[in-house]
N, C-alpha and C positions, 0 to 999 in steps of 0.2 A: 062235295067231293074234297077229300083231304089227301095230302102227300105226307106219308110217314117215312122217315129215314131211320134205319136201324143199323147199329154197329155190329161188330163181329159176332156172329151166332156161334160158330165153331161147334156145331153139333148139340148146342143147348136147346133142344127142340121143346122140351116141356116149359122152359122159361119163355121161349118165344110165344107159345100158345097162350100162356098167362098174360104176357104183355099185350098181345093182340086182343085179348078179352078186355083188358083195362082200357085200351083206346077205342074199343068198339069198332075194330077194323071191319069194313064191309067190302068184300071183294067186288061187288057190283058197282061201287061208287068210288072207292079209295084206291090209292096206289101205294105199294110198299116198295121202297127203295132199299136195296140190300148192299151194304158197303164192303162186300167181299168176305172171304174166309167163312163160307157157309159150313165148312167141314173141318174136322180134326180136333183132337184133344177132348171134346165133349162126348157124351155117351150115345148120342143119337144122330150121327151124321147122315145115315141112310134116310131116316124119317124126315130130316130137314131138307135134303135134296128133293125127295118126292113131293113134299109139301110146297116148296117154293116153285118147283116146276109146274105143279098143279094149279098155281095161281094164274098161269098164262100171262096175258098182257097186263094183269094187275100187279105184276112184280117187275121191277127194273133192277137188274143184277149186274154187278161188276165182279171180275175175278180177283181173288186175293192170292197171296203167295202159297197158302195151304191148298187152295183149289188147283192151282197149277201143278203143285207137287203131287197131288192125287193123280193127275193125268200122267205124270212121269212114272208113278208106281204102277198104274194101269198098263203102261207100255213095257213094264218089266225092267225099267232102268234102275230101280231101287226096290228093296223089299219093303213091305208095309211095316212100319214101326208100331209095336204094340201101344205106345203112348199116344199115337195118332188116332187109334180106335176107328179106323176106316175099313177094317177087314170085312165088316158086314156089307159094305157097298160092293167090294170086289167079289163077294160070294153071292150077291143078289141076282135073281133071275133077270131083273130089268137093268142090270149093271151097264150093259152096252148102251141102252137108250138114255139112261141117266147121264153117263159121261159124254155121250154124243151131244146131249143138250148142254152140258156144262161147257164144253169147248166152243160152243157157239156164242157164248157170252162175251161182251167187250171188256175192256179195261177202264173205260170212261162211259158214264151216262150223263146226259144233260137235261136240265130243266131250264125254262127261260130265266130263272133267277139264281140257279146254283149248278155246279158241276161236281160230280161224285166220282172218286176213284178210291181204291183201297188204301193207299198210303199217302196220297196227295198229288200235286202237280209239280213237276220240275220247276224250281225257281228260275231256270233259264228259259222257260217257255212262255209264250203268250198263248191265248186261246186257240188261235189258228194253228200254231205249231202242235199244240197238244192234240187237237183233232186229227191232224195229218198223221202224226206218229201212232196214235191209237189205231187209226184205220188201217195202217200198214200191217200192224201186228194182228189185228182182228181178221184181216183178209187171209193171212197165213194160217191162223188158227182154224178158220172155217174152210180151208182148202184141203186138197188131198196131200199136201206137203206139211201138214201140221205136226207130224211126228218128228220131222227134222228140226223144227223150231223147239219143241220140248226137249229133245236130246241135247241141243246146243245152247240152251238158255242159261245154264249154270256157270256163272262167273261174276266176280265183283267188278270187272272192268269191261268196257271203259266206264270211268266214274265221273266224266265231265262231258257235257253236251258239246257237240261240234256238228254243224250242218253238213260237214263233209264225211261224217261217219257212214259206212256202207254195210249193207247186208247184216250179218249176225251181230256185229258190234252195235249197229244202230238199234236192232231189235232188243238186244240185251239192255242197253241204256233205257229204252222205253219201259221194258218190263220191270227193271230194278227201280226206276223212279216212281212208277205207278203202283207197284205192289210191295216194295221192300224199304223204301226210303224212310228215314227218321231225321237224322242229323245230316248237316252238310258242314264241310270245312269252310273257312271264311272265304275261300276262292271259289265256292259253289260246287266243289267236288263232293260226290256222295260218300258218306261214311256208312259202310254196311255192317259194322260190328257193334256199335254201342246201342243198348236198349234201355238205358237208364232214363229216369225223368230228368228234364233240363235242370232242375234245382240241385241235382247231385253232380253236375259237371263243373269242375273247378279249374283245373289246369289245362284241359284239352281245348284246342281251338275249334270247338264244335258249336254249331248254332242250329236250332230246330229249323227245318226247311222253310217254315212259314214266317220265321223271324229274320231270315237272311236280308241284310240291308239292301242288297242289289237285286232282290227278287223282283221279277216283272209282275206288276199288279194286274190282275184280271178284272173284268167288269162283272164277275159273278163270284159268289161265295163258294169256296172249296169245302166240300164235305167229305170226310175221310174216316177211316177206322185204323186198324193195324197197331196202334201205339198204346197198349194197355197201361203202360207206366204213366201216361199223361192223366189217367183217370178222368178222361173227358177234357175237352178244351174248347173254349169259346173266345175266339178272336174277332176282330173287326171284319175280316174277310176269309176266315177259316174256322171250321168247327170239327172237332174230333169226337167221335162217338163210341170208340172202343173203351168200355169201362170194365173189362176183364171178367165178364160173367164166368168164363170157363175156369178162371183162377179163383173163384169164390167171390167175385165182385158183383156187378149188376149187368143186365142187358138193358141198353138204353135206346129209346126211339125219340126222334124229334118230329113234331108236327110242324111242317114248314110254315103254314099259313099264319099261325100266331106265335111261332117260335117256342112252343111249350114242350118241355121235356117230360118223358115218362120213363120210369125204371121198373125193373123186376129183379129182385135179389136172386142170386144163385140158390138153387134148391140144395 
């Protein structure tokens, strides 16, 4: 049995199938960990959703920012953007069941040796805090009040964790840190604007969240996606797997047991 962790699929279904052939993925024995952003920008988001859902317990999924935005479009809060290429999902006969399944997914998944979220783990959180805040948001997403959360999640503030945050401000920080975070300011505030690779940051007081000096160290490796400009990242306790397949790069999977990487170039 092997655990394979795959970066942002974003509707690149054909590349996913080729990658799974390369690694000889066996649904009966192996587990596929999906680091969020199953949908958007690639040509086959509908096929991707159907396939991952069809894996049942053999897939461990976390929600990414594009997945959450799809739920907002489904609610009619925004029109479907042509560049997101998600209209096929909204027109599908099984749309409701697919998106019902999607909103049941968490923002964090854990293995005994690693923790996975789409963007990373807030540098201000320890493992216990990450679990608590994830569960609060997941409970809302899975409740009858989920539409309220989706309608009110759009904001870049608060950008700094405080245990006294309440209600939607607390949920927003959780969603932003787990699905949108890249850089932090030196005081640990989240920056929601910059998407550049760290090597291109010169005058701004920005630090990748995983390099923040005061970051609370976890006793597990953090595995994440979201940041295509990193072109993959391998740190001591953080591994980035978004290698920009949807932008012409590669789809990357990591086999956890021997830390071997597998890639499939964009078609």
